[in-house]
N, C-alpha and C positions, 0 to 999 in steps of 0.2 A: 510699746513705750519707747520713745525716741531717746537715744543716748546722746549726751553732749560730747563735743570734741575735746579731747585732752591735748592733742597735738594738731596744730594747723600750720601747714607749710605752703608758701606762696612764691612761685617763680624762683625757687632756690637754685643758686648757681655757685659753682666752685671752679675757678680757673687757675692753672699753673702755666704762666708764660704762654706757650703755644698750645697747651692741652686744656680742654674743657672736660673736667671729670664729671661734673653734674651740670646739666644744661636746662635751667628754668623749669624745674619740676614743681608740681603742686599736688598736695594730697592732705587728707585729714585722717587722724586716728581717733576712733571713738573710745570713750572711757569704758574700761572693762573688757575690751576685746583683745584677741591675739591677732596682730597685724603682721603679715609676712611680706618681705621684700625678696623677690627672686631675680636672678640675672646671671649671665655668664661672667667669667673672670673679667675684671676691668669695666663692668657695666656702671659702676658708681655707687654700689650698695653701701659699702663700708664708709665711704666718704660722706654719703648722705647721713648716716647715723652719727658720724663724728661731728658734723656741723650742728645737728640737733642737740647733741650732748654737750656742746660747747668746747669740744676738743680740737676743732678746726675752725679757723675764721671763715665767715661767709663772704664770698665775693660780692654777691648781690641777691636780692630777694629777702624774705623774712621767714622766721620759724618761731612759733609761740608754743610753749609747753605749759599747760594749766593756766593759760592767760598771761604768762610771763615771756617777754621778749628774750630770746636766747642770747642775742648780742648785747643788749643793754642790762639784762639782769642775770648774767651768767652764774653768779654765786647762788642766787635763789634757785635757779634751774637745777644746778648740780646737787642741791640739797633734796630735790624732789625725785631724783632718778637713781637707779642702780644700773651698773654697767658690767656685763660679763664680756670680756674681750676674747678674740680668737686665741690669744696666748697671754698668760698673766705671770707676773713675777711676784714673789712674796719674800718677806724678811726671813733669812735663814736663822736657825737656832731657836725658833719659837714653834711650839706645837699648835695644832689647829685651834684649840680653845683660846690660847694666848693671842693668836693672830686676830681672831674675831674681837677679842676684848680691846686690843690695840686699835683696830679699825673703828670700833665704837667710840673710843676716847678721842679719835681724830674728828669725829662728828659731834663730840660733846655729849655722847649718849652712853648710858649704862645698858649694855646688851646682855640678854640671856644667851650666852654662847652655846650652852648645851642644847637649848631649845632650837636654835638655828641649825645646829649639827643634826639634831633629831629630824628636823624637817627635810634635810637632804640625805638622810640615812647614813650619817657619818659619826653618830654619837659614840660608837664603840672605838672610833679612831681618834678620839679627842687628844690623846697624848702623842699622836704621830706627827711627824713633820711632812710638809707638802711633798718633798722629794721621795717619800716612802709610799706615796699613793699611786694607784693605777691611773690610766688615762681618764677613765670614766669618773673615778673618785676625785681627781683634780678638777674636772669640769663641774662636778657637783659642789665642791668646796668654793670654786669661783663664784657660783651662784649664791651660796651662803654669804660670802663676803659682800656681794652686790646687794644683799637684803639687809645689811647691818643698819642702815639708816631708815628702814621701813619705807622704801620709796613708793611713789604713786605709779611710776612707770619703770619697768625693767627692760633693759635692752640686752638681747642675746644675739651675738654676732657669730654665726655658724657654730653653735654650741656642741654639735655632735660630730664635727669633722674628725675623721681618723678613729672613731670609736667602733667597737664591735657591735653587732646587732643587739645583744642583750643590754649593753650600756646605753645605746641609742634609745631603746624602748624605755629604759629607766629614766632617762632625761625627759622623754615625752611625758611620762607620768608626772614627773616633778613639775614641769612647766604647766601642765593642766591643773595640778593641785594648787600651785601658786596663783594661777589665774582665777580659780574658783574662790579664792580668798579675797578677790576684789582688785587685784593688781592688773593693770594694763601691761601687755607684753608686746614689744616690737622685735621681730625675729628676722634675721637673714639666714638663708640656708641654700645649699646646692641640692638638697634632697627633695625630690618632688613628693614622695610619700610622706615625708615629714610635714611639709607645708599643707598637704591635703588633710592630714589627720589633725593638725594643731590649729590652723589659721581660720579665723572667721572671714577675713578678706585678704586678698593678695594683690600686691602691685608687682608687675613684671617690668624690670628695667633692662634696657639694652642701649648701648652707645650713649650713655649719660641721660637718656630720656625714660619716662614711664610710658610703655607701649600698651599697657592694659592694666586695669584696676577693677576688681569685682570680687564677688564670692566665688569659691571653687565651683559651685553648682552652675553659676552663670558663665564662668570662663569655659566650662565644658560644653556650652551651647554655642560657642563661637562658630560663625559660618566657615565651611571648608573642612571641618573635622568629620571624619568618617568612621563608621562601625564596620567591622569585618565579621562575616559568618563563614566558618570553616566546617566542612563535613565530609564524610565518606559515604559512598553509595555502594549497594550490592551489585549494580550493573550500570554501565555508562548512561548518562542522560544528555539531552540535547542542549549544547551550550547556548544556542540562539534563544532557546526558551528561558534559560537562566538569565540571559542578558535582558530579556523583556520583563522580568519581575519588577514590581513596583519598588522604586528607590535604588535599584542596582546601577552602579556607575562603572563597574569593572568586574570581570570574571577571569580567574586563573584556575588552571587545573593540571594535575599530574596523575596519570593513571586514573584511579577512581576517587581521588581527593580533590575537592573544589574549594575555592576561596572567593567569596563574593564581597565586594566593597559596596556599602550602601549608605545613603544619607537618610534612610527611613527604615530602621531595622524592624520595627513592629510590622509594617506592611510587607516588607520583604519576607519575613518568616511566615506570615499568613499565606502569602502566595506560594512559598516554597513547599509548605506542607500540602497545599492543594495540588501543586504540580506533582508531588510524590505520589499522591493517591491516584491522580489521573494517569500518570506514566507508569505506575507500578514499580517504583524503586523505593527502597528503604533508606532512610537517613540514619547514618551511623556516626557516633562520636561527634555529635553536633556541638560546636563551640562558638560562643559569641564574645567578641572583643570590643568593649565600649571604649571610646576615647578616654585617655587619662590626662592628668595634669602635665605629664611629660610630653604628650602629644601637643598640648596647648603651648607649652614652653618652646618646643622645637619649631612649631608653626610660627610663633611670634619672633623668635630670635635666630632661627636658621640652624643648620646642621654643622656649620663650619667650626672646626676646633679653635678654641680661644686659649691663649697662653697668658 
């Protein structure tokens, strides 16, 4: 069953005098999916979200959300979205329940604040103020606040940055739970494992452009990505014969430990087991390292440090 597009972006561009932050990008987000945008610092991820959300003016190009032009129908678009920013500020002096009720009033809605807090596992903290929460709790409350207007699309901008592993996993579970209730999620993140676990499709941005867009499964099939086979042997083996194994492009060894780089791991392993039987050596501590999303990311964006 084909899903309709809830976001359609065409030739979207944002310029600041001599700097082009986003340069003519185009993509669609399907209704009900979790769509990820990855990229180094300064790639244009946050600027892209802010234009779609109506928080930044579009220099050129178009963005439609649920059929509404972001530029011409900004008020309607903002009623359809929830936004969790990288950092958020809240009214002081109000507890969590009161804050959600105030946000609901701003939308002209009566909200069940306790139900929202239960959804993000903060119902026991309803009398607390935001400043009393941990980092992970603050992020969960930001998501609760973004859900006050029952949005069709939820934007999460690097929601787990700075959180410990347990808090990150908790946020993943929350995002998955929200998505299963029918909400589309657009997510930016620096964490490759996060994108791999959560996202149905991923756009990789670099230098203001989208350099790849596909499912994680298909991104991992990009040409030039290699698998490594690492093993020890009980006696030396002929490196030339290892080089001749099907798919092997490079061989490294130190003492009795070998590392093969291959573009056809299945055939390489079959040949390696056959060679072991013929040459009379045993394969010990055999490890297979398949390409990861991080390998894809570094191949597409390079290894240079970005500030």
